[in-house]
N, C-alpha and C positions, 0 to 999 in steps of 0.2 A: 502493500500500500502506500510505498515511500515515492513512489514516480507520480507527479502530478500529470494529470491530462489536458492542464488549461492552462500552460506556460506560454504559448504563443496563439493569439485568437486573431482570425479574419473577422471583421464585421463588414458583411456587405450593406452598405447604405444606398436607399434609394428616394428618401424623403416620404415615403409612403407611412401610414398610420402603423402598420406592423413593424415596419421597419424603425421608427421610434422606439417601440416597445422593446425590440432588439438592441438598441443602443443602451436603453436603461438595463438590459439584463446583463449587457457586456460590461458595464460600470460595475455591476454589483459583482460579478466573476472576477473581473480585474483586481478589486478589492481586496475580494477574500483569497485569491491565490496569486496575487502579485504579477499579474500575466503583463504581458507585453502584446499590445493590442495595435492593427493597422486596419482602419477604415478606407475602402475601397467603392470608388462609384464608377459605374460603367456607362459611357455615353452609347447606345446602341448604334449599329452600323446604318440602319435604315432611319435617319433622323425627320423624316417625313414622308407623306405620302401624297401628292397631289394629283395622282392619276397619271402621274409618267411613267413611261417604262423603263426609262433609265436616266441616270443623274444628268447625260448630255440635253436631255428636254427640259431642263429646269434651267433657269438663268444663273450665270453666276452668281450675281447678285445676291440673288433670292439665297441659294445656296450657303453664301458667305454670312446673311442674317441670320438663317437657321442655326447654322454651326455655332455663330457667336453666342446666340440663345440658348442652346444646350450647353455648351461650353460654362457660360456664367451660371446658369442654373445648377450645373454639377459642383462648380466650385463654393457656390452658396450652401448646398446639401453636406459638403466634407465641412466646411466652415463650421456650420452648425452642429455637427456630429463632433467635432473638436471641441468647441465651444462646450457641448454637455459634458464631456472630460474634464475640461479645466476647471469646471464648476466644483467637479468633485477632488480636485488635485491631482487629478493624472493625466500622464502625457500620452499622446496617442498619435500615430504616424499617419498618414493620409496619402492614398495613390489615386490618381485619376486614369482611368485607361478608355481605350475605344474599340468597340466589335460586338459580340454576341456576349449578351450579359452574363449566362451560365457558362459560356466557354472561358470567359476571361475569369471571372471567379474561381473557377477549377484551376485554372492555369497559376494564377497568381498565389494560390493555397499549396501547388504541388513546389512550385518553384522556390517560396518561402519558409517551405517545409513546416507549415503552421498544425497545431494540434487539433484544432477546432474551426468551423466553419460558425458564425452565427448570421442568422438572418430572417427578415418576415417573410411569413408565407405568402402574401398576395402585394404586388406593385401598385402604383398610385392608380391604374387606369382598370385594375383587373376587378370582377366581380367575385360574388361568393366567398366572404371574407374568411371562412373558417377552412377551406379547402386549399389544397396545394395551388400555386399559380405557377406559370410554366416555367419561371425560371428557377423557383424553388424545387420543382420536380425533377428539371434537368439536374441541378446541383445535388439533390440528394440521391440520384440515380448514378452518378457517375464521379462525385468525387473520390477522391483516394482516402481523406481523412473523416473523420465523424461530422454530422450535420447538425446542429439545434436549430429547428425552424420556430419561429417565436409567432406566436397566434395572436398572445393575450397579455395585460401588463403584466411585468415582473414581478411574482407574487408566488415565490414556489414553498409550499410547506408540504404537500404530499407527492411524491414520486414512485410512480408504479413501474415498475422494470419486469418485462417480457422476457422469460430466461428458458431456453432449451440445451443449455449445455455447449452450443456452438462457439466458435472462439470469438465472434464477434459478440454475442451474447455476454459471455465472460467479461469482455473489454467494457460492455455497456454495466454491467453490474459494478465492476469497479469505479467508473465515471459516476454513478449514482450515488455509490455509498461516499464518494468525496465529496460529491455536492451537497447530500445530506447533513454530512458533518460539519461544512462550513456554513450552510445555510440553516441549519437546525431544522431541517426536513424530515419527516417521516418516510422512510424508504419500505416499501412493500414489494417484495419477490413474487412473481406467479408464473408457473408452469401449467399449462395446459395439455392436457392428453386426449388425443382423439380416440375416442372407445371404437370406433367404426374400425380402426386399424388393426385390432387385436380380436376381431370377430366376436365369437361367443365367450371369450374370456377377459371379461373387464378388469379382474384382480391384476392380469398381466399390465394392463395399463396403469393402474395405480401403482403397482410394484416399480415400474419405469419413471414414473413421475416422482415418487419417492428416493429414487435413485439418484435421478436429475438435482432435485433439489439438495441432496446430501452434499453436493459440490460445493454450496454457497458456502459455507462455514469456512472450507479450506481456502477459498478465493478470497475472503474479505476477512481475514484473521482479525479477532479484536473488535468486531463490528457484528451486530445481532440484527438483520433487518426480519422485519416479518416475512412468514412464506406462507403462500397459498397453494394448495393443488387444486386445479379446476379441471373440468371435462366438457367437451365440445369443440364448436369451431374456435382455433386460437385466436383469431382476429376478431372475432365476434365476443367473446368472454372476456378479452383484455378491453374492448371497448365499454363492454358492459359495466366492469369493474370500475374503469377509470369514471364513469359516470356517477356510477353509485357513490363512491368513495370521496367522489369531487377533487379528483387527483389535478395538481398544477401541470405536472411533465410526466410524460411517458418515454420511456426509453426502452428502445428494441434495437436489435441486431440487423444490421443491413446485410444483403449480400456480399459476396467478396466478388471481386472483379476477374473472376475468370472468364475467357473467351464464350463459353457458355451462357455466362449469368451478368454479365457486365451489361445489359441492355435492360436489367430487369431489378426493380428495387427490391422484391422480395414480397410475396403474397401478404405476409402479417404486416410487416411496416408499410408495405404500401396502402393496405387498406387502415391501416390505424392512422398513418399520416392525415388521411384524406377525410376521415368521417369523425374525428375528435376535435372539438373546441380549443382543447390544451395544448400546450405547446408540445413538440418531439422532438427527441434527440436521438438520431438514428447513428449506433456505434459500428464502427468498423478499424 
């Protein structure tokens, strides 16, 4: 438990409401973990759509004005993020990038060897405020490091961890316990077994679940998170428990980046990320 999973944080700032929530939570994490934070804003490649097929169809003067407007807006977003950290006595580096937002965020995170990406779930122009927006979804699926998708104000008091014994789930458990200790939040670990996988022998499912949860004590020595063994569809049970327990943060393991899986977030983490109102940390 000596390793901190929050030493270098990349904050994706876009000026949206959930991005502001992400800034607030990043400030809290930076204070608790003494993290080094970089805030990045990406100006999209397609600055505008005037019905033209190519930029050659748009007058250069118009392109220049629009480019200048987007750049000034981006600089203002980063300046506001910097001010939030300065008010709390914290330093933050800022970076302005151009291109596809998801691609640039993933690239910056990889090049800077960041431990965590923190971002809001929806951009300024995206609807359905509690589901994943296009950029958050792409980053969650393709980033090589954990991604914390923030949906609501920073108030983490109950953390629910979906644990299946996989390597990513183990890392998620360690991250959750560290967060619980620093934020004084209650951590609950849940393993969900699908009885249907074991046919007419439900006792086998129970045994497998108990064996899986028995790993928790060895992984998080010195900590005793609450444990639950549940049965049914894993994503549905995690979502139901999170709603019933009023969890503020869900931690789930994402799939690995193997050739066969790199385009998938993973059925459980995918469903949980899309259908819960609370923030989600996808560990890998």
